[in-house]
Biopython code that builds the backbone (N, CA, C, O; Angstrom):
import numpy as np
from Bio.PDB.StructureBuilder import StructureBuilder

atoms = [
    (1, "UNK", "N", (150.914, 61.799, 100.730)),
    (1, "UNK", "CA", (151.839, 61.600, 101.826)),
    (1, "UNK", "C", (153.024, 60.769, 101.360)),
    (1, "UNK", "O", (152.910, 59.982, 100.420)),
    (2, "UNK", "N", (154.152, 60.945, 102.016)),
    (2, "UNK", "CA", (155.371, 60.245, 101.622)),
    (2, "UNK", "C", (155.626, 59.014, 102.492)),
    (2, "UNK", "O", (156.331, 58.096, 102.073)),
    (3, "UNK", "N", (155.061, 58.988, 103.687)),
    (3, "UNK", "CA", (155.213, 57.831, 104.557)),
    (3, "UNK", "C", (154.097, 57.837, 105.594)),
    (3, "UNK", "O", (153.410, 58.841, 105.787)),
    (4, "UNK", "N", (153.929, 56.685, 106.264)),
    (4, "UNK", "CA", (152.846, 56.536, 107.229)),
    (4, "UNK", "C", (153.319, 56.515, 108.665)),
    (4, "UNK", "O", (152.534, 56.764, 109.580)),
    (5, "UNK", "N", (154.596, 56.222, 108.878)),
    (5, "UNK", "CA", (155.112, 56.112, 110.248)),
    (5, "UNK", "C", (156.623, 56.301, 110.240)),
    (5, "UNK", "O", (157.277, 56.246, 109.198)),
    (6, "UNK", "N", (157.151, 56.523, 111.432)),
    (6, "UNK", "CA", (158.599, 56.521, 111.641)),
    (6, "UNK", "C", (158.865, 55.449, 112.683)),
    (6, "UNK", "O", (158.322, 55.498, 113.786)),
    (7, "UNK", "N", (159.705, 54.477, 112.330)),
    (7, "UNK", "CA", (160.020, 53.365, 113.208)),
    (7, "UNK", "C", (161.525, 53.310, 113.400)),
    (7, "UNK", "O", (162.274, 53.045, 112.460)),
    (8, "UNK", "N", (161.959, 53.562, 114.624)),
    (8, "UNK", "CA", (163.389, 53.572, 114.964)),
    (8, "UNK", "C", (164.183, 54.458, 114.003)),
    (8, "UNK", "O", (165.268, 54.094, 113.550)),
    (9, "UNK", "N", (163.615, 55.630, 113.704)),
    (9, "UNK", "CA", (164.287, 56.618, 112.874)),
    (9, "UNK", "C", (164.159, 56.411, 111.377)),
    (9, "UNK", "O", (164.707, 57.197, 110.604)),
    (10, "UNK", "N", (163.450, 55.373, 110.943)),
    (10, "UNK", "CA", (163.270, 55.102, 109.513)),
    (10, "UNK", "C", (161.829, 55.384, 109.108)),
    (10, "UNK", "O", (160.892, 55.028, 109.823)),
    (11, "UNK", "N", (161.661, 56.025, 107.959)),
    (11, "UNK", "CA", (160.315, 56.284, 107.456)),
    (11, "UNK", "C", (159.734, 54.995, 106.872)),
    (11, "UNK", "O", (160.428, 54.239, 106.192)),
    (12, "UNK", "N", (158.450, 54.758, 107.149)),
    (12, "UNK", "CA", (157.785, 53.526, 106.730)),
    (12, "UNK", "C", (156.504, 53.874, 105.971)),
    (12, "UNK", "O", (155.663, 54.628, 106.460)),
    (13, "UNK", "N", (156.375, 53.318, 104.783)),
    (13, "UNK", "CA", (155.153, 53.437, 103.992)),
    (13, "UNK", "C", (154.421, 52.106, 104.121)),
    (13, "UNK", "O", (154.950, 51.070, 103.719)),
    (14, "UNK", "N", (153.220, 52.122, 104.673)),
    (14, "UNK", "CA", (152.441, 50.903, 104.890)),
    (14, "UNK", "C", (151.594, 50.628, 103.651)),
    (14, "UNK", "O", (150.865, 51.498, 103.174)),
    (15, "UNK", "N", (151.704, 49.405, 103.141)),
    (15, "UNK", "CA", (150.918, 48.963, 101.986)),
    (15, "UNK", "C", (150.009, 47.828, 102.445)),
    (15, "UNK", "O", (150.420, 46.976, 103.232)),
    (16, "UNK", "N", (148.771, 47.818, 101.950)),
    (16, "UNK", "CA", (147.801, 46.792, 102.336)),
    (16, "UNK", "C", (147.225, 46.158, 101.077)),
    (16, "UNK", "O", (146.776, 46.851, 100.164)),
    (17, "UNK", "N", (147.247, 44.831, 101.045)),
    (17, "UNK", "CA", (146.601, 44.059, 99.979)),
    (17, "UNK", "C", (145.291, 43.513, 100.500)),
    (17, "UNK", "O", (145.154, 43.258, 101.696)),
    (18, "UNK", "N", (144.335, 43.334, 99.622)),
    (18, "UNK", "CA", (143.046, 42.755, 100.017)),
    (18, "UNK", "C", (142.981, 41.264, 99.711)),
    (18, "UNK", "O", (141.903, 40.671, 99.663)),
    (19, "UNK", "N", (144.144, 40.675, 99.508)),
    (19, "UNK", "CA", (144.210, 39.266, 99.180)),
    (19, "UNK", "C", (145.527, 38.722, 99.725)),
    (19, "UNK", "O", (146.585, 39.303, 99.484)),
    (20, "UNK", "N", (145.471, 37.625, 100.450)),
    (20, "UNK", "CA", (146.679, 37.059, 101.053)),
    (20, "UNK", "C", (147.692, 36.572, 100.016)),
    (20, "UNK", "O", (148.856, 36.360, 100.353)),
    (21, "UNK", "N", (147.278, 36.392, 98.779)),
    (21, "UNK", "CA", (148.165, 35.861, 97.744)),
    (21, "UNK", "C", (149.008, 36.917, 97.039)),
    (21, "UNK", "O", (150.028, 36.584, 96.436)),
    (22, "UNK", "N", (148.609, 38.165, 97.103)),
    (22, "UNK", "CA", (149.277, 39.212, 96.321)),
    (22, "UNK", "C", (150.620, 39.629, 96.919)),
    (22, "UNK", "O", (150.772, 39.684, 98.139)),
    (23, "UNK", "N", (151.587, 39.921, 96.060)),
    (23, "UNK", "CA", (152.882, 40.408, 96.533)),
    (23, "UNK", "C", (152.818, 41.903, 96.866)),
    (23, "UNK", "O", (151.769, 42.534, 96.732)),
    (24, "UNK", "N", (153.938, 42.450, 97.295)),
    (24, "UNK", "CA", (154.058, 43.901, 97.492)),
    (24, "UNK", "C", (154.140, 44.542, 96.111)),
    (24, "UNK", "O", (155.002, 44.189, 95.306)),
    (25, "UNK", "N", (153.247, 45.476, 95.844)),
    (25, "UNK", "CA", (153.230, 46.169, 94.558)),
    (25, "UNK", "C", (153.168, 47.671, 94.796)),
    (25, "UNK", "O", (152.302, 48.166, 95.517)),
    (26, "UNK", "N", (154.099, 48.381, 94.180)),
    (26, "UNK", "CA", (154.140, 49.839, 94.305)),
    (26, "UNK", "C", (154.132, 50.423, 92.898)),
    (26, "UNK", "O", (155.078, 50.208, 92.141)),
    (27, "UNK", "N", (153.089, 51.151, 92.534)),
    (27, "UNK", "CA", (153.037, 51.740, 91.194)),
    (27, "UNK", "C", (154.259, 52.630, 90.932)),
    (27, "UNK", "O", (154.699, 53.374, 91.808)),
    (28, "UNK", "N", (154.790, 52.541, 89.727)),
    (28, "UNK", "CA", (155.974, 53.329, 89.364)),
    (28, "UNK", "C", (155.714, 54.821, 89.529)),
    (28, "UNK", "O", (156.622, 55.567, 89.896)),
    (29, "UNK", "N", (154.500, 55.261, 89.267)),
    (29, "UNK", "CA", (154.189, 56.689, 89.404)),
    (29, "UNK", "C", (154.185, 57.150, 90.859)),
    (29, "UNK", "O", (154.201, 58.353, 91.121)),
    (30, "UNK", "N", (154.165, 56.207, 91.815)),
    (30, "UNK", "CA", (154.117, 56.550, 93.240)),
    (30, "UNK", "C", (155.469, 56.370, 93.925)),
    (30, "UNK", "O", (155.532, 56.212, 95.144)),
    (31, "UNK", "N", (156.533, 56.393, 93.157)),
    (31, "UNK", "CA", (157.880, 56.208, 93.709)),
    (31, "UNK", "C", (158.147, 57.245, 94.801)),
    (31, "UNK", "O", (157.802, 58.418, 94.661)),
    (32, "UNK", "N", (158.767, 56.787, 95.891)),
    (32, "UNK", "CA", (159.017, 57.637, 97.049)),
    (32, "UNK", "C", (160.413, 57.377, 97.599)),
    (32, "UNK", "O", (161.035, 56.360, 97.290)),
    (33, "UNK", "N", (160.895, 58.301, 98.414)),
    (33, "UNK", "CA", (162.202, 58.142, 99.069)),
    (33, "UNK", "C", (162.080, 57.489, 100.437)),
    (33, "UNK", "O", (163.032, 57.508, 101.217)),
    (34, "UNK", "N", (160.943, 56.922, 100.735)),
    (34, "UNK", "CA", (160.698, 56.274, 102.018)),
    (34, "UNK", "C", (161.751, 55.192, 102.254)),
    (34, "UNK", "O", (162.164, 54.516, 101.312)),
    (35, "UNK", "N", (162.190, 55.021, 103.509)),
    (35, "UNK", "CA", (163.213, 54.018, 103.825)),
    (35, "UNK", "C", (162.712, 52.587, 103.723)),
    (35, "UNK", "O", (163.406, 51.716, 103.198)),
    (36, "UNK", "N", (161.497, 52.344, 104.229)),
    (36, "UNK", "CA", (160.951, 50.986, 104.312)),
    (36, "UNK", "C", (159.503, 50.939, 103.847)),
    (36, "UNK", "O", (158.771, 51.927, 103.913)),
    (37, "UNK", "N", (159.113, 49.757, 103.374)),
    (37, "UNK", "CA", (157.723, 49.480, 103.050)),
    (37, "UNK", "C", (157.303, 48.296, 103.916)),
    (37, "UNK", "O", (158.014, 47.294, 103.988)),
    (38, "UNK", "N", (156.163, 48.410, 104.565)),
    (38, "UNK", "CA", (155.620, 47.336, 105.391)),
    (38, "UNK", "C", (154.366, 46.823, 104.708)),
    (38, "UNK", "O", (153.430, 47.586, 104.474)),
    (39, "UNK", "N", (154.339, 45.534, 104.385)),
    (39, "UNK", "CA", (153.184, 44.959, 103.709)),
    (39, "UNK", "C", (152.287, 44.236, 104.700)),
    (39, "UNK", "O", (152.745, 43.410, 105.489)),
    (40, "UNK", "N", (151.003, 44.560, 104.645)),
    (40, "UNK", "CA", (149.968, 43.864, 105.393)),
    (40, "UNK", "C", (148.964, 43.309, 104.392)),
    (40, "UNK", "O", (148.669, 43.947, 103.381)),
    (41, "UNK", "N", (148.443, 42.126, 104.676)),
    (41, "UNK", "CA", (147.340, 41.565, 103.892)),
    (41, "UNK", "C", (146.094, 41.633, 104.758)),
    (41, "UNK", "O", (146.162, 41.495, 105.980)),
    (42, "UNK", "N", (144.970, 41.845, 104.119)),
    (42, "UNK", "CA", (143.733, 42.007, 104.879)),
    (42, "UNK", "C", (142.575, 41.307, 104.193)),
    (42, "UNK", "O", (142.302, 41.527, 103.013)),
    (43, "UNK", "N", (141.912, 40.474, 104.941)),
    (43, "UNK", "CA", (140.570, 40.022, 104.598)),
    (43, "UNK", "C", (139.771, 40.418, 105.829)),
    (43, "UNK", "O", (139.732, 39.706, 106.833)),
    (44, "UNK", "N", (139.133, 41.580, 105.719)),
    (44, "UNK", "CA", (138.509, 42.236, 106.862)),
    (44, "UNK", "C", (137.637, 41.266, 107.648)),
    (44, "UNK", "O", (136.842, 40.534, 107.059)),
    (45, "UNK", "N", (137.774, 41.253, 108.938)),
    (45, "UNK", "CA", (138.467, 42.186, 109.824)),
    (45, "UNK", "C", (139.882, 41.735, 110.219)),
    (45, "UNK", "O", (140.437, 42.265, 111.182)),
    (46, "UNK", "N", (140.466, 40.788, 109.514)),
    (46, "UNK", "CA", (141.783, 40.263, 109.890)),
    (46, "UNK", "C", (142.888, 40.893, 109.049)),
    (46, "UNK", "O", (142.796, 40.963, 107.824)),
    (47, "UNK", "N", (143.926, 41.346, 109.731)),
    (47, "UNK", "CA", (145.119, 41.874, 109.083)),
    (47, "UNK", "C", (146.285, 40.967, 109.436)),
    (47, "UNK", "O", (146.373, 40.463, 110.555)),
    (48, "UNK", "N", (147.183, 40.761, 108.471)),
    (48, "UNK", "CA", (148.359, 39.933, 108.715)),
    (48, "UNK", "C", (149.592, 40.676, 108.203)),
    (48, "UNK", "O", (149.636, 41.100, 107.048)),
    (49, "UNK", "N", (150.594, 40.831, 109.074)),
    (49, "UNK", "CA", (151.854, 41.452, 108.664)),
    (49, "UNK", "C", (152.629, 40.449, 107.824)),
    (49, "UNK", "O", (152.852, 39.314, 108.245)),
    (50, "UNK", "N", (153.041, 40.880, 106.627)),
    (50, "UNK", "CA", (153.753, 39.988, 105.704)),
    (50, "UNK", "C", (155.259, 40.201, 105.723)),
    (50, "UNK", "O", (156.016, 39.250, 105.530)),
    (51, "UNK", "N", (155.712, 41.441, 105.954)),
    (51, "UNK", "CA", (157.143, 41.707, 105.991)),
    (51, "UNK", "C", (157.490, 43.092, 105.503)),
    (51, "UNK", "O", (156.626, 43.879, 105.116)),
    (52, "UNK", "N", (158.792, 43.370, 105.532)),
    (52, "UNK", "CA", (159.333, 44.666, 105.111)),
    (52, "UNK", "C", (160.128, 44.527, 103.823)),
    (52, "UNK", "O", (160.631, 43.450, 103.501)),
    (53, "UNK", "N", (160.233, 45.621, 103.096)),
    (53, "UNK", "CA", (161.162, 45.750, 101.977)),
    (53, "UNK", "C", (161.824, 47.107, 102.098)),
    (53, "UNK", "O", (161.167, 48.090, 102.441)),
    (54, "UNK", "N", (163.112, 47.173, 101.822)),
    (54, "UNK", "CA", (163.819, 48.452, 101.847)),
    (54, "UNK", "C", (163.626, 49.157, 100.505)),
    (54, "UNK", "O", (163.272, 48.536, 99.503)),
    (55, "UNK", "N", (163.863, 50.442, 100.512)),
    (55, "UNK", "CA", (163.796, 51.240, 99.296)),
    (55, "UNK", "C", (164.723, 50.645, 98.239)),
    (55, "UNK", "O", (164.354, 50.541, 97.069)),
    (56, "UNK", "N", (165.925, 50.257, 98.656)),
    (56, "UNK", "CA", (166.921, 49.715, 97.731)),
    (56, "UNK", "C", (166.464, 48.378, 97.129)),
    (56, "UNK", "O", (166.775, 48.082, 95.976)),
    (57, "UNK", "N", (165.737, 47.579, 97.898)),
    (57, "UNK", "CA", (165.215, 46.304, 97.392)),
    (57, "UNK", "C", (164.147, 46.532, 96.331)),
    (57, "UNK", "O", (164.110, 45.832, 95.319)),
    (58, "UNK", "N", (163.289, 47.501, 96.561)),
    (58, "UNK", "CA", (162.113, 47.712, 95.712)),
    (58, "UNK", "C", (162.477, 48.327, 94.373)),
    (58, "UNK", "O", (162.100, 47.798, 93.327)),
    (59, "UNK", "N", (163.203, 49.434, 94.389)),
    (59, "UNK", "CA", (163.368, 50.242, 93.185)),
    (59, "UNK", "C", (164.531, 49.785, 92.311)),
    (59, "UNK", "O", (165.537, 50.479, 92.161)),
    (60, "UNK", "N", (164.360, 48.604, 91.744)),
    (60, "UNK", "CA", (165.296, 48.046, 90.767)),
    (60, "UNK", "C", (164.527, 47.794, 89.478)),
    (60, "UNK", "O", (163.360, 47.401, 89.509)),
    (61, "UNK", "N", (165.184, 48.022, 88.346)),
    (61, "UNK", "CA", (164.523, 47.792, 87.055)),
    (61, "UNK", "C", (164.012, 46.360, 86.929)),
    (61, "UNK", "O", (162.988, 46.111, 86.291)),
    (62, "UNK", "N", (164.730, 45.424, 87.540)),
    (62, "UNK", "CA", (164.337, 44.008, 87.438)),
    (62, "UNK", "C", (163.021, 43.709, 88.160)),
    (62, "UNK", "O", (162.431, 42.651, 87.944)),
    (63, "UNK", "N", (162.554, 44.620, 89.008)),
    (63, "UNK", "CA", (161.298, 44.434, 89.739)),
    (63, "UNK", "C", (160.085, 45.032, 89.041)),
    (63, "UNK", "O", (158.962, 44.885, 89.522)),
    (64, "UNK", "N", (160.293, 45.701, 87.921)),
    (64, "UNK", "CA", (159.174, 46.344, 87.232)),
    (64, "UNK", "C", (158.363, 45.294, 86.477)),
    (64, "UNK", "O", (158.900, 44.494, 85.711)),
    (65, "UNK", "N", (157.050, 45.323, 86.717)),
    (65, "UNK", "CA", (156.106, 44.440, 86.023)),
    (65, "UNK", "C", (154.878, 45.245, 85.641)),
    (65, "UNK", "O", (154.560, 46.267, 86.249)),
    (66, "UNK", "N", (154.212, 44.765, 84.637)),
    (66, "UNK", "CA", (152.957, 45.403, 84.251)),
    (66, "UNK", "C", (151.837, 44.706, 85.001)),
    (66, "UNK", "O", (151.493, 43.566, 84.691)),
    (67, "UNK", "N", (151.263, 45.390, 85.993)),
    (67, "UNK", "CA", (150.077, 44.904, 86.693)),
    (67, "UNK", "C", (148.935, 45.689, 86.065)),
    (67, "UNK", "O", (148.853, 45.752, 84.839)),
    (68, "UNK", "N", (148.072, 46.276, 86.837)),
    (68, "UNK", "CA", (147.088, 47.201, 86.230)),
    (68, "UNK", "C", (147.802, 48.406, 85.653)),
    (68, "UNK", "O", (147.402, 48.962, 84.631)),
    (69, "UNK", "N", (148.880, 48.799, 86.340)),
    (69, "UNK", "CA", (149.777, 49.852, 85.878)),
    (69, "UNK", "C", (151.197, 49.332, 86.084)),
    (69, "UNK", "O", (151.400, 48.343, 86.788)),
    (70, "UNK", "N", (152.163, 49.981, 85.481)),
    (70, "UNK", "CA", (153.555, 49.581, 85.683)),
    (70, "UNK", "C", (153.899, 49.733, 87.157)),
    (70, "UNK", "O", (153.708, 50.801, 87.738)),
    (71, "UNK", "N", (154.409, 48.662, 87.760)),
    (71, "UNK", "CA", (154.655, 48.655, 89.202)),
    (71, "UNK", "C", (155.960, 47.941, 89.541)),
    (71, "UNK", "O", (156.445, 47.092, 88.793)),
    (72, "UNK", "N", (156.504, 48.312, 90.690)),
    (72, "UNK", "CA", (157.616, 47.573, 91.278)),
    (72, "UNK", "C", (156.997, 46.473, 92.126)),
    (72, "UNK", "O", (156.128, 46.741, 92.956)),
    (73, "UNK", "N", (157.439, 45.239, 91.923)),
    (73, "UNK", "CA", (156.826, 44.088, 92.592)),
    (73, "UNK", "C", (157.888, 43.293, 93.336)),
    (73, "UNK", "O", (158.934, 42.954, 92.784)),
    (74, "UNK", "N", (157.595, 43.001, 94.615)),
    (74, "UNK", "CA", (158.451, 42.160, 95.450)),
    (74, "UNK", "C", (157.593, 40.996, 95.954)),
    (74, "UNK", "O", (156.543, 41.211, 96.559)),
    (75, "UNK", "N", (158.037, 39.785, 95.705)),
    (75, "UNK", "CA", (157.312, 38.607, 96.178)),
    (75, "UNK", "C", (157.405, 38.523, 97.704)),
    (75, "UNK", "O", (158.386, 38.966, 98.300)),
    (76, "UNK", "N", (156.384, 37.957, 98.319)),
    (76, "UNK", "CA", (156.350, 37.851, 99.782)),
    (76, "UNK", "C", (157.539, 37.064, 100.327)),
    (76, "UNK", "O", (158.046, 37.374, 101.405)),
    (77, "UNK", "N", (157.978, 36.065, 99.602)),
    (77, "UNK", "CA", (159.110, 35.246, 100.058)),
    (77, "UNK", "C", (160.406, 36.053, 100.156)),
    (77, "UNK", "O", (161.345, 35.645, 100.839)),
    (78, "UNK", "N", (160.452, 37.190, 99.477)),
    (78, "UNK", "CA", (161.653, 38.030, 99.477)),
    (78, "UNK", "C", (161.591, 39.160, 100.499)),
    (78, "UNK", "O", (162.554, 39.913, 100.645)),
    (79, "UNK", "N", (160.476, 39.289, 101.203)),
    (79, "UNK", "CA", (160.344, 40.336, 102.220)),
    (79, "UNK", "C", (161.173, 40.004, 103.458)),
    (79, "UNK", "O", (161.487, 38.843, 103.719)),
    (80, "UNK", "N", (161.515, 41.027, 104.202)),
    (80, "UNK", "CA", (162.349, 40.887, 105.399)),
    (80, "UNK", "C", (161.501, 40.852, 106.655)),
    (80, "UNK", "O", (160.432, 41.460, 106.722)),
    (81, "UNK", "N", (161.994, 40.132, 107.645)),
    (81, "UNK", "CA", (161.377, 40.151, 108.970)),
    (81, "UNK", "C", (161.936, 41.345, 109.725)),
    (81, "UNK", "O", (162.969, 41.897, 109.345)),
    (82, "UNK", "N", (161.260, 41.742, 110.787)),
    (82, "UNK", "CA", (161.675, 42.922, 111.559)),
    (82, "UNK", "C", (163.091, 42.756, 112.098)),
    (82, "UNK", "O", (163.831, 43.736, 112.190)),
    (83, "UNK", "N", (163.479, 41.538, 112.454)),
    (83, "UNK", "CA", (164.832, 41.321, 112.978)),
    (83, "UNK", "C", (165.910, 41.500, 111.911)),
    (83, "UNK", "O", (167.077, 41.707, 112.244)),
    (84, "UNK", "N", (165.538, 41.422, 110.645)),
    (84, "UNK", "CA", (166.476, 41.651, 109.562)),
    (84, "UNK", "C", (166.623, 43.129, 109.224)),
    (84, "UNK", "O", (167.576, 43.532, 108.557)),
    (85, "UNK", "N", (165.676, 43.926, 109.689)),
    (85, "UNK", "CA", (165.672, 45.365, 109.379)),
    (85, "UNK", "C", (166.316, 46.175, 110.489)),
    (85, "UNK", "O", (167.015, 47.153, 110.222)),
    (86, "UNK", "N", (166.081, 45.768, 111.752)),
    (86, "UNK", "CA", (166.578, 46.526, 112.898)),
    (86, "UNK", "C", (167.496, 45.670, 113.750)),
    (86, "UNK", "O", (168.013, 46.139, 114.764)),
]
sb = StructureBuilder()
sb.init_structure("model")
sb.init_model(0)
sb.init_chain("A")
sb.init_seg("    ")
for serial, (resi, resn, name, xyz) in enumerate(atoms, 1):
    if name == "N":
        sb.init_residue(resn, " ", resi, " ")
    sb.init_atom(name, np.array(xyz, "f"), 0.0, 1.0, " ", f" {name:<3s}", serial, name[0])
structure = sb.get_structure()
């Protein structure tokens, strides 16, 4: 799939971490044209919304890091709140 939702006309890919400490990580092989990424952290049964990142924010060479695989990484402090997106 290319996205999980449409929010106010923008496609949103929802990403979930299983640890509150992890940043937004998108494997380079999974690059998409989705407009927004929404990060949630989960320690079941609790989910916490961490923030949004735009496609333009994520897909920069400076964001590439080697995690388990080469990935685009955005720190949580750099994510946007909903009021910054809409």
